[in-house]
C-alpha positions in Angstrom: 18.5 65.7 89.5 14.9 64.2 88.6 12.4 65.8 86.0 8.7 65.3 86.4 6.9 64.5 83.2 5.6 67.0 81.4 1.9 67.5 81.2 1.4 66.3 77.5 3.2 62.9 78.4 0.7 62.7 81.3 -2.0 63.1 79.5 -1.0 60.8 76.5 -0.5 58.1 79.2 -4.0 58.6 80.4 -5.2 58.5 76.8 -3.4 55.2 76.1 -4.7 53.9 79.3 -8.4 54.8 78.3 -8.3 53.5 74.9 -6.9 50.0 76.2 -9.9 49.7 78.9 -12.4 50.8 75.6 -10.2 47.8 73.7 -10.6 45.3 76.6 -14.5 46.2 77.0 -15.2 45.8 73.4 -13.4 42.6 73.0 -15.1 41.5 76.7 -18.8 42.8 74.9 -18.3 41.1 72.0 -17.0 37.9 73.6 -20.2 37.6 75.8 -22.4 38.4 72.6 -20.5 35.8 70.8 -21.2 33.3 73.8 -24.7 34.2 74.2 -25.7 33.7 70.4 -24.2 30.2 70.6 -25.9 29.4 73.8 -29.3 31.1 72.2 -28.8 28.8 69.2 -28.3 25.8 71.4 -31.0 26.3 73.0 -33.3 26.6 70.5 -32.4 23.5 68.7 -32.9 21.6 71.9 -36.3 23.1 72.5 -36.9 22.3 68.6 -35.8 18.8 69.1 -38.0 18.5 72.4 -40.9 20.1 70.8 -40.4 17.5 68.0 -40.5 14.7 70.3 -43.6 15.6 72.2 -45.9 16.0 68.9 -44.7 12.8 67.9 -45.2 11.7 71.3 -49.0 13.1 71.5 -49.6 11.9 67.8 -48.6 8.3 68.9 -51.1 8.4 71.9 -53.9 9.3 69.4 -52.9 6.6 67.0 -53.3 4.3 70.3 -56.5 5.4 70.5 -57.8 5.0 67.1 -55.6 2.2 65.8 -54.6 -0.2 68.7 -55.8 -3.5 66.3 -53.1 -2.1 64.0 -50.5 -1.6 66.3 -50.9 -4.9 68.6 -51.9 -8.3 66.6 -53.4 -10.3 69.6 -52.2 -14.1 69.0 -53.9 -17.2 69.4 -54.5 -19.0 72.3 -51.4 -22.0 72.1 -52.1 -25.2 72.2 -51.0 -26.9 75.4 -49.9 -30.3 76.4 -52.2 -30.6 79.8 -52.3 -33.1 82.8 -55.3 -34.6 84.8 -52.9 -35.1 87.8 -54.3 -32.8 90.7 -51.7 -34.2 93.7 -50.1 -31.7 95.4 -47.1 -33.3 94.2 -47.7 -32.7 90.2 -49.3 -29.1 91.0 -45.9 -28.2 92.9 -44.0 -29.5 90.1 -45.9 -27.3 87.5 -45.5 -24.2 90.0 -41.5 -25.2 90.0 -41.5 -25.6 86.0 -43.3 -22.2 85.7 -40.7 -20.5 87.6 -37.9 -22.3 85.7 -39.7 -21.1 82.2 -40.0 -17.7 83.5 -36.4 -17.3 84.3 -34.8 -15.5 81.4 -37.7 -12.4 82.8 -36.0 -12.4 86.1 -32.5 -10.9 84.5 -31.9 -7.2 85.0 -32.4 -5.0 82.0 -32.7 -1.8 81.1 -36.1 0.4 81.1 -37.3 -0.2 77.4 -39.7 2.8 76.8 -37.1 5.3 78.2 -34.4 3.2 75.5 -37.3 4.2 72.8 -37.3 7.4 73.7 -33.4 7.8 73.7 -32.7 6.3 70.2 -35.2 8.9 68.5 -34.1 11.8 70.6 -30.4 11.0 69.7 -30.7 9.2 66.3 -28.8 6.4 67.7 -28.8 2.5 67.4 -26.9 1.7 70.4 -30.0 2.1 72.6 -32.1 -0.3 70.4 -29.8 -2.9 72.0 -31.5 -3.1 75.0 -34.5 -3.3 73.3 -33.7 -6.1 71.7 -32.1 -8.0 74.6 -35.3 -7.3 76.3 -37.2 -9.0 73.6 -35.2 -12.0 73.2 -35.7 -12.6 77.0 -39.5 -12.7 76.6 -39.3 -14.7 73.6 -37.4 -17.1 75.5 -39.9 -17.1 78.2 -42.6 -17.7 75.6 -41.0 -20.4 74.3 -40.6 -22.1 77.8 -44.1 -21.6 78.9 -45.9 -23.0 75.8 -43.3 -26.3 76.2 -44.8 -27.0 79.9 -47.5 -29.6 80.9 -50.1 -28.2 82.2 -52.7 -28.9 84.7 -56.1 -29.3 83.0 -57.9 -27.3 85.2 -55.7 -23.9 85.1 -54.9 -24.7 81.2 -56.7 -21.5 80.2 -55.2 -19.2 82.7 -51.8 -20.3 81.5 -52.8 -19.8 78.0 -53.6 -15.9 79.2 -50.2 -16.0 80.5 -48.4 -16.9 77.0 -50.8 -14.5 75.4 -50.0 -11.3 77.4 -46.4 -11.8 77.3 -46.9 -12.1 73.6 -48.3 -9.1 73.3 -45.3 -7.4 75.4 -43.1 -9.3 73.0 -44.9 -7.9 69.9 -44.3 -4.1 71.4 -41.1 -4.6 71.6 -40.6 -5.8 68.4 -42.4 -2.6 67.5 -40.0 -0.6 69.4 -37.0 -2.1 68.1 -37.9 0.3 65.1 -37.5 3.5 66.9 -35.7 5.0 63.9 -37.2 3.7 60.9 -40.8 3.6 62.4 -40.6 6.3 65.5 -44.3 6.7 65.3 -44.8 3.2 65.6 -42.4 2.6 68.5 -43.8 5.3 70.3 -47.3 4.0 70.1 -46.1 0.6 71.2 -44.0 2.1 74.1 -47.5 3.8 75.3 -49.0 0.2 75.7 -46.0 -1.6 77.4 -46.5 -0.7 81.1 -50.2 -1.4 80.5 -49.5 -4.8 78.6 -46.7 -5.6 81.3 -49.2 -5.2 84.1 -51.9 -7.7 82.2 -49.3 -10.3 82.2 -48.5 -9.5 85.6 -52.4 -9.9 86.5 -52.4 -12.9 84.7 -49.0 -15.0 87.0 -50.7 -13.7 89.8 -54.2 -15.8 89.2 -52.0 -18.9 88.7 -49.9 -18.0 91.9 -53.4 -17.7 93.8 -54.8 -20.9 92.2 -51.9 -22.6 93.4 -51.6 -21.1 97.0 -55.7 -21.8 97.3 -54.6 -25.7 96.6 -52.6 -25.1 99.6 -49.5 -25.4 97.2 -46.1 -23.2 98.8 -42.6 -22.8 97.8 -39.7 -21.6 99.3 -38.7 -17.9 98.6 -35.8 -19.4 96.5 -38.6 -21.3 94.6 -41.0 -18.5 93.7 -41.2 -16.7 90.3 -39.1 -13.5 90.1 -39.5 -10.6 87.4 -37.6 -7.8 87.1 -39.6 -4.8 86.7 -37.4 -2.7 84.5 -39.0 0.8 86.0 -37.9 4.3 84.7 
């Protein structure tokens, strides 16, 4: 004959269930509270880091306006070997030599401004490598351009092309110092896009000069510049 549990046993079981539920609820609340606290601390750290970086960027913009000459050392116009020949074959050869001289800048590369910001934000020197590689490409192109024999009529524009490229290379050198001199690196990165554009304008002037003289090139022979856009 089966016996039903007494009322005391039933109440004891109910109390144990309630205690278990209460313990589980308390553990859950504590776990959620600890998780929220960790998330809040992580969020505060990220916001603090972002605020510090934004403050540094804003300060670099101010330095850009006040100390432009300090950030960019304007190079002198280089001496060039010039030619008085103006026949189409000579001018076309100059255009072909120009394409070959600028070949290092056709190579794909990472965005230098993003690399600078990442290096500062993460305090990671690995991001500097792409900036250094870009600067090496620019230095190589400058060396190549300086060695060309240039038509006398376009010599001043060719000098402007070299100078504008030297300015870009100088900015990249500053950006390589992102960890040791973040202020200088950020100021330089703020100027990079503008100075890159100056270089492209000088290049376009030379291309236009050649086009006016009816010097044409195939697509493979034309100058190709890789733009490391963000």
